[in-house]
C-alpha positions as CSV (number, residue, x, y, z in Angstrom):
1,M,-7.6,6.6,-4.2
2,I,-6.6,3.2,-3.6
3,G,-3.1,2.2,-4.4
4,C,0.5,1.9,-2.9
5,E,1.5,5.5,-2.8
6,G,5.0,4.7,-4.2
7,K,5.7,2.0,-1.7
8,W,5.9,-1.5,-3.4
9,D,7.5,-4.8,-2.2
10,L,8.3,-6.1,-5.7
11,D,9.9,-9.1,-4.1
12,A,6.5,-10.1,-2.4
13,G,4.3,-8.6,-4.9
14,T,2.3,-6.6,-2.7
15,C,2.4,-3.0,-1.5
16,T,4.3,-2.6,1.7
17,D,2.8,-3.7,5.1
18,D,2.2,0.0,6.4
19,I,0.3,0.5,3.2
20,R,-1.7,-2.5,3.4
21,A,-2.8,-1.8,7.2
22,R,-3.7,1.7,5.9
23,N,-5.8,0.4,3.2
24,D,-7.6,-2.0,5.6
25,A,-8.2,0.7,8.2
26,L,-10.0,2.7,5.2
27,A,-12.4,-0.2,4.5
28,P,-15.6,1.5,5.2
29,L,-14.7,4.4,2.8
30,W,-13.9,1.9,-0.1
31,A,-17.0,0.2,0.7
32,A,-19.0,3.4,0.5
33,G,-17.7,4.0,-3.1
34,S,-19.1,3.1,-6.0
35,A,-15.7,2.2,-8.1
36,L,-11.9,2.1,-6.8
37,M,-9.7,4.2,-8.8
38,P,-5.9,3.2,-8.4
39,S,-3.1,5.6,-9.9
40,I,-1.0,4.1,-12.4
41,Y,0.9,7.0,-13.3
42,A,4.5,6.5,-14.5
43,R,6.6,8.0,-11.8
44,C,10.3,8.3,-12.7
45,E,13.0,10.5,-12.9
46,Y,13.3,12.9,-16.0
47,N,15.7,15.8,-16.3
48,G,14.1,17.4,-19.1
49,T,16.0,16.1,-22.3
50,G,15.0,13.1,-24.3
51,S,11.9,12.9,-26.9
52,P,10.0,11.4,-26.2
53,P,10.9,11.1,-22.3
54,H,11.4,7.4,-21.2
55,C,11.6,6.1,-17.6
56,A,15.3,5.4,-18.0
57,D,15.9,5.3,-14.3
58,G,15.1,1.6,-14.0
59,S,11.5,2.2,-13.0
60,D,9.4,-0.8,-13.5
61,I,6.3,0.4,-14.5
62,G,4.4,-2.6,-15.2
63,A,5.6,-4.4,-11.8
64,K,4.5,-1.4,-10.0
65,N,1.3,-1.2,-11.3
66,A,0.6,-4.9,-11.4
67,V,1.1,-4.6,-7.3
68,T,-0.9,-1.6,-7.2
69,L,-3.9,-3.1,-9.2
70,G,-3.7,-6.2,-7.0
71,E,-4.0,-4.2,-3.9
72,A,-7.1,-2.8,-5.4
73,A,-8.4,-6.2,-6.2
74,R,-7.3,-7.5,-2.5
75,V,-9.2,-4.5,-1.0
76,N,-12.2,-5.0,-3.2
77,A,-13.0,-8.6,-2.6
78,G,-16.5,-9.2,-1.7
79,H,-17.3,-5.8,-2.8
80,R,-17.3,-6.3,-6.5
81,M,-17.1,-2.6,-7.3
82,P,-15.4,-2.0,-10.9
83,I,-11.6,-0.9,-10.6
84,L,-10.9,2.0,-13.1
85,P,-7.1,2.9,-12.6
86,F,-6.2,6.1,-14.2
87,T,-3.1,7.7,-15.6
88,W,-2.1,11.0,-17.3
89,Y,-0.8,11.0,-20.6
90,T,2.2,13.2,-19.8
91,L,5.2,11.9,-17.6
92,Y,4.7,12.8,-14.0
93,N,7.3,13.9,-11.6
94,S,7.9,16.6,-9.4
95,N,11.1,17.5,-11.3
96,C,9.1,17.8,-14.3
97,A,5.8,19.7,-12.7
98,N,7.9,22.0,-10.4
99,K,11.5,22.6,-12.2
100,L,10.5,22.5,-15.9
101,G,7.1,24.2,-15.3
102,H,5.4,22.3,-17.9
103,C,5.5,18.4,-18.1
104,P,6.3,17.0,-21.7
105,L,3.1,15.9,-23.7
106,M,4.8,13.1,-25.4
107,R,5.7,9.8,-23.6
108,D,7.6,6.8,-24.9
109,P,5.7,4.2,-26.2
110,L,7.1,1.5,-24.3
111,D,6.2,3.3,-21.0
112,L,2.7,3.6,-22.1
113,R,2.6,-0.1,-23.3
114,N,3.8,-1.3,-19.9
115,E,1.4,0.9,-18.0
116,F,-1.6,-0.1,-20.1
117,A,-0.7,-3.6,-20.0
118,A,-0.8,-3.9,-16.3
119,A,-4.4,-2.6,-16.2
120,K,-5.6,-4.7,-19.3
121,G,-4.5,-8.1,-17.5
122,A,-5.6,-7.1,-14.0
123,E,-8.5,-8.7,-11.9
124,G,-11.6,-6.5,-11.8
125,V,-10.6,-3.7,-14.0
126,A,-13.5,-2.5,-16.0
127,G,-11.8,0.3,-18.0
128,L,-9.0,2.7,-17.8
129,I,-9.0,6.7,-17.3
130,V,-6.3,8.6,-19.2
131,W,-6.8,12.3,-18.0
132,G,-5.2,15.7,-18.9
133,S,-5.2,19.4,-17.9
134,H,-5.9,22.5,-19.8
135,G,-2.4,23.3,-18.7
136,D,-1.1,20.6,-21.0
137,V,-1.9,22.5,-24.0
138,R,-0.7,26.0,-23.7
139,A,-2.1,28.9,-25.6
140,G,0.7,30.3,-28.2
141,T,2.6,27.1,-28.3
142,S,2.6,24.3,-30.6
143,D,1.2,22.1,-28.0
144,C,-2.2,21.7,-29.3
145,T,-0.9,20.2,-32.9
146,D,2.1,18.4,-31.1
147,F,-0.7,16.7,-29.0
148,A,-2.7,16.0,-32.0
149,A,0.3,14.4,-33.6
150,Y,1.2,12.2,-30.5
151,L,-2.9,11.2,-30.2
152,E,-2.7,9.7,-33.7
153,S,0.9,8.2,-33.7
154,T,1.5,6.8,-30.0
155,L,-1.3,7.4,-27.4
156,G,-4.2,6.3,-29.6
157,P,-2.8,3.2,-31.1
158,E,-1.5,2.2,-27.6
159,L,-4.9,2.7,-26.2
160,A,-6.4,0.9,-29.1
161,T,-4.4,-2.5,-27.9
162,L,-6.7,-2.6,-24.7
163,S,-9.9,-3.1,-26.5
């Protein structure tokens, strides 16, 4: 996985110098692959309240993802591999995953739009991977019907804007 690992220099529009040096040192690994897959997860604080959850902590999802995707393009220069960023349809952070035991399925449309827009306009991006886990739809809950409604009302329409 190529990326900034949460270390962005948003003023410079790049990953931090230590991350760029690490990515350069891993050039043989990147060159041996068939695609680069940077993570564009929305990482922000979420305390378990609010529906849908939103990155209200001032996270600049679009800018961070643009920097991450720019780093993938920089590393990819001369290789011409497809860049396939990936994200999760749930809000990911350690508070949610570790303290709540289950991340909420639904994400704010604005956060999704910011995440997806960065991928749509980035150099070398060939598609977008939106993945999930069997644990996201738990047996004996309304998770399955909630996800179906969310897919039709929010996630699906936001993904449709990418075509």
